[in-house]
N, C-alpha and C positions, 0 to 999 in steps of 0.2 A: 395726582397720579401715585400709586403705591408700588414700591418695589419689593419683592419678596425673595430674599436670598434662600437658596435650598441648603440649609444647614440643619443637622440633626439636633434634636433637643438637648440643650446644655443642662445636665442635672444640677450643677452648681447655681446656675440662673434660676431655675425652677425652684431650689430651696429658698433662695433669697425673695423671689417673688411670692412664694406661698407661705412665708414665715407665719403670719398671723394665723392662717387657716390651720397650719401644722400645730401651733401653740394651742389653739382652741381644741383641737381633737385630742391632743395628748393630755390637756388638763381634764376634759370631760371623761376621758378613758380612765385616767387614775382616780378620779372620783367616783365612777361607777365601780371600779374595783373595790375601793374602800367600802361602798355601800353593799357591794355583794358579800364581802368579808364579814361586815357587820351582821348581815342578814343570816350568813352561815353560823356565826356565833350565837345568834339569837335562837335559830332553829335548833341548835345543839343544847342551849342552856334551858330553854323551856321545857323539853321533855326529860331533862336531867333527873329530877326527882322521881319520875314515874319509871324511868328505865331502871334505876338502882333497885326498885322493888321487885322488878321482873328477874334481874339477874345482876349480881354485884359487879361483873366486869363489862356489862352492856354500855354503861356510860363511856367507858374506855374505848370500847370498840367504835361507838358512834363519834367520838372525838377524833379518832385516827381516819374515819371516813371523811369528815368534814374538813379535817387537816389536808387531806389529799386533794380534796376539791378546791380548797382555798389556794394550795401550792400550785395546782394546775392553773388556776385563773391568773395568779401572779405571774407565773412563768410565761403563759401565753401573752399577757398584757406586756411584759418586759420584752419578749421577742418582737413584739409588734413595734414598741417604741424604738428598740434598736434599729429595726428595719427602716423606720420612718427617719431616724437621725443619720444613719449611715448611708441611706439610699441604695443599699446593696440587698440582694437576695439572700436572705438567711434560711433557716430551716423551714421546710414545708411552706413556702411562700404562697403557693395557690391555695392551700388549706387556710392559711392565715387570712387571705383575701376573702375566702367564703366565710369564715367566722365573722369578719368585719361587716360584710354585706348582709349576711342573714340574721345575725343575733345581736351584734354590738349596736348597729345604728338605731334600732328602736330604742334601747336603753339610754343611748347617748342623747337622743331628742328629749326623752323624759327628764333625764338630769339637767339638760340644758334649759329646758322650760322651767325647771324648779328654780334655777339660778337667774332667770330672766333673759337667757341667751334665745335669740329668735330662731325658728326652724330653718330660716334661709341660711343664717351664719352656720348652723350645725351641718346643714346639707352641703354648703361650700366647702367646709373643712373636710367632710367625707369625700366630696369629689377629688379635692387635692390629694388626700391620703390614698384613694383608690388609684389615681394617676401614678403616684409614686410606687405603689406596689406592682402595677402594671408595667412600669418602667423597669422595676427591679427583676421581673422575670424576662425582660428584653427579648420577647419573642420576635423572630423575623419570619415572614410568611411571603408566599408568592403574591403578586400584585392582585391576581383575581380572587385571592382569599381575604383581601382587606375591604371592608366596606366603609365608605363615608356617609354617615346616616345625618340627614339634615332636617331641621324643622320648617314647616311650611311658612312660619312667620318671617323667614328670611326673605321671601319674595315680596317685592313691592305690592302694596294692596291695591294699586290701580291696575296691575298687569292682568290681562285677560286670558293669557296662556296658562293652560292646565299643565303642571309639571310633576303633580304627585304620581301619575302613572309612569311618566317617562321624563326624566330630567333634560333628556336631549331635546325636547319640544322648546326649551329656553331659546328665544330670539336674540339673546345676547345685546339686549339694548343698553345695558350698564346702569340701569336704575337700582340694581341691587347687587348682591354679591354672588348670586347663583351663577352668573357667567363665569367668575373667577374660579369658584369652587368646581365647576364643571371642566375647567381648563386644567385645573390640578389633578383631577381624575383621569383625564385623557392623557395628561402628560406622563403619568406613572402607571396607567393601565389598571386602575383599581374600579371597583364597583362603586356607584353613588346612588342614593335614593333620597327621596323627600317624604316625610311622614306628616300626617296631620294630627296624630295622637299616638298614645300609647298602644292602642290596639293595632293600628296599622304598622307601627314600628316593630311590634313583635311578629307580624305577619312577614314583614320583609325580611327579618332576620331568619325565620324558619324557611323561607324560601330561597335566599341567597345563600344560606350556610356559611357565613363568614368565620375565619379563624381568629380574627381581631376586628374592632370596630373603633373607628374614630367618629365620635358623635358629637354634634353641636346642639345645645339646648339650654334651658334655664336650669336652676338648681334643682327645682322639683322634678322636671321631666328627666333630668341626667340621673338623679338618685334613683328614680323608680326604673328607668331604663338599664342601669347598672345591675339592679336586683334581678330584673326580669331576664336579662341575658346571660347571667352567670350559669356556667363557668367560663362562657366566652369573655375574654378580656376586653374592657371598654375604656378607651382613652378619652376622657371628657374635656370639651372646650365649651366653657361658659359663653353664652351669647351676650351682646351688648343691647340694651334696651333704652335708646335715647328718646323714644315715644311712649314708653311704657311697655308692659308685658304683652307679648303676643301680637305686636304691631310694628311692622317695619324694623325688624331687629337687625342687628349687624354682628359681625364676627371678625376676630383677628385672623386673617389668612395666612400670615406667616406661622402662627402657632398650628394651624390645620396642617400645613404643608410640612412643618417640622416633624409633627406627629407621623405623617404618612412615611417620610424619609426614614424616621427611626425605626419603624416595624418593618420597612421593606430591606433596609440594610443595603447590600450589594446590588440587589434588583433595582434600587432607586438610581445607583450609579449608571446602571446600563440604560435606564430610561432617559436619564439627562443626556448621556453620550450620544444616543440615537435620536434625540429631538433636534429640530432645527437650531443651529447656532449653539449647540451644546445645551440649550434650554437651561441656561445658568439662572434665570429668574423669570418670573411670571409678572405682567404688567396689566393694570387696569386703568 
């Protein structure tokens, strides 16, 4: 029997639990910045001789341009690092999240590969940092604007019930966590859907038009889902794979519920107060 207390996400606990992922991300980020600075210097130095033949001041102009690019990259990286360390929203947090999602991740994967760091580790660190940036925004939405998005592999493989079209079809047999996740959705009045892959997940997001998503998946699917859903904030919860990938997976129900409560704010308190016995906890 699992007891899940309805507490918002504690950012200090999150910092401790995701320490290794954050360190990996910061190290790769700094190394990427160093490589970009080196590349900028090379791009300036190589044509230096040719530029001076065109105009005596052209090398100086190019140096100023590259210096601006380098300072911009360093400034952006430092802003991101301070946001990660402090766990608070700094300047242009949404734009920072966009830069991380669209541009930095591919470079970090390449740098990590060169250093012998697996894609899975880089993706895990990316999800952790994305979550912290999403929490730093601290957006609170109406329950109907929050979507709990689940992978089909959470369903027991022997279950004959089709839930991808409608999670409410679940018979609540208790062989998997779908029953508990559906109970969390009903408790707080949020949307909930199950996707069999990235294409269906994107379709669900387009149709439901959520303002924030609490998504459960593996590192690969969460990473691609966060990228595909931008600018919609996605709080990612990594699934557990006791039997291997995509087969009878599991999830931390407490973390999912805490995520829901965090983004609903006072609306979550209303839901708890209006549910039977105050709905202090969900049991399975």
